[in-house]
N, C-alpha and C positions, 0 to 999 in steps of 0.2 A: 534635504529632501527631496526625491525623483520620483519619477513618476513609474510605474510599474510596467516594466518591461520584458520582454525573455531576453536569456543571456546569448551572446553571441556562441553561434554553433547549434545553439535547440533548434531543429525543424519541425514543426506540427505536425503529429499524423495526417494522412490523407486517406488512408484506408478504414473501413467499419469497424465499430468496435464489437470485438467479441473473443470471447476466451473458452476455454477448456471448463470439463465439469470437475476438474481434480480439485480445485479451492472450493466448489459448493460440496462436494462429498467430503471433504475435512472439516468440514463448518458442522456437520449433523453430529458426531458425537459432544463438543459441547453444546450444543443447542439442545440434546436431550438431557445430559448432566445437569445443566440449570433448570431446568424443565420450562424451556421455551421452544421447544417443534413444535407444538400442536397452539399454542395460542400464537405465535408467528404465522405460521400455515391460514390462520384464520384471515389475520389482516389482507394475507395478499390476493391476487388476482389467479384466480380457479389456474389456469396453466404456469406461473410460477408456483404457487401450493403443490401441483402435483410434480415440479421436479424435486423439491424436497420429499414429496412422498415415496416417489422412486425415481432415485436419480440413472441420469442415461451413463452409461461407460465412460470410465475417466477420461477417454480420448475424445470423446463427443465436445462439438461445440454448440454454442448457445450466443445469442444476443446477451452482451453487456447489460440490457436495459433490467434485464431478469433480474441479474445480479444486483441491481441497482434497487430495483422494488425491496428486493430481501433485505437489503442494508439500511433503507429508509424506516423498511416496519422496523427492526431490531432496534435502530434507533428509536422510535416510537414507544417500545416496549420497555426499552432498558436505559435508555440516554446513549450519546456518544461514546463514551468510555467502552461501554461493553461491545465494540464494532472493533477496537484495539486489540480490547482480553482477548474476542474470540478468531482474530486473525493470528495474534502470536500463539496461541493456543494450537489454533490449528496447522500453522508455520513448524511450530515444535513436536508434532507429533505425528504429521504426514505430509505436509508439504515439503518439510526440510528433510525427508528420508527421500524422497522423490529426485529433489534437487541435488543431492549432496555429491552425484557424481562431476555435476557442473561446478558447484560451487567450488568442490576441492581440487579443481583442476585451475580455478582463477586465484586462491590462495596458494598453488603451488607455485603460480607464475609471477604474483604480486606480491606476496604475502601473506601473511593470517594477520590480517589488522581488516575493520572496516571497512578500508577505504578499498581494498583489493576487492569487497564485495559490492558496494553504494556506487561504484565506479564503473560498474559493470551490468548495471542493470538490461541494459537493452539485448546483452546475450545471453544473461541470466533467465528472462522471462519472454524472450521470443518464441519459444515454444508453446506457450502458455496463454498470452495474452497479445491482443493486435489491438492496434488504433490508440496508443498511448505511446508517448515520446518521455524521455529521460535525460539529464544534462546534470553531469558532477561536478566541481570544483574544489580542488583540495585546498585546505585554507590550514598550512603547516602541516606535521606530519600526525596530527592525532583530532582534525575536524575537518569540516566541510561542509558544503549546501548542495543538495542534491533537488532539479526541480521534478518534478513530474508534470506533464501539461499533455491536453488533450484537443481537440482541435474546436469546441466550443463547449457552451456549458453545462457541469456536470454536479452531481450530487454531493453536497460536504462531505455525506457520510463514506463517500467515494474514499477522501483521504485521510480519513477516520483510519479504515481499513488497512491502508497501506503504512501511515503509522506502525501499524500492528506490526505487520508483515516486516519492516524496515528494522524492528529492533532482534529480530533475531541474529543480523549478523554480528551486533555485541555478545550474545549468546554463543555461535560459534566460534568467535574468537575468543569467549573466554575473558571480556574483558567489562567492565562498569562504565556504560556509556548513557549518555541522555540526550532526546530528539525532541524537538518543539517544529509546529511546521504553522506558514501562514496560507491563506487562500487569497487567491489574486481577484479582484472586485467585481469580474466578471463570471468567475468560479470554475475557468477553463484549466487552474494550472494550480498547481501549489510548492512552494519550497519548503525544503526540509533542512534544517541546523542540526547536524550533529555532531559530536564531541564525545570521544573516550578517554581512560585513563590516561593522565600527563596532559591532555589540552588544560591553556589557561582561561580560555574561553567558554569555557563550559556553560550552557546555561540550560535551564529547563523551564523556560517563558509559557504562559497559558497559549494553547490555541487560538488564533484570533483570525478575523478577514480584513486584508485592505479595505482601504475606503475609496473610492474613486480620487485620482489625481493626487495618491501620497503614496508611500513606499513603504512598508509595513516593517516596522522592528527598526 
């Protein structure tokens, strides 16, 4: 067992965390269908609740802290699984369509496998989110490990949202896959273990947080 350290090649971000309103707008239909939009707004600070009531144009940028407030409030209402569910639904119905030209380009260049997408997260997300870093390590032809890292502590709810978004790679590549993640002791990063059809080491371990001085999993 070793200590939790960043993999070689991972550079922590230095710019402020911000993101476009694309994801926020994509979440609203799911929240409405689940009857959660109004209960969620009641739990949010006024400025954040206003974003849900009247979201800006998709190209507008907002402080990521506003999104974190939404994620934490939703987790309090419905639990962590709701975050992954919402994110996957939004990616399937809206975000995936917006990103399809970019995703298609990477799949043409690298092959129609989840690795071709998970390995290109910086390029895929650069137009939509700032202040986050990614690092992919392939583990054979049908498995790998993706790190998502920030400059400092981050709500665990954020990593559940990423889990839902990442699962869209299995959909797009029309394969069965599994994804598990672990959160660093300081909550500044998480590592996701992905595997898909054909991988020997496919696991679907429960999400856990690493304890200081140990390496999770």
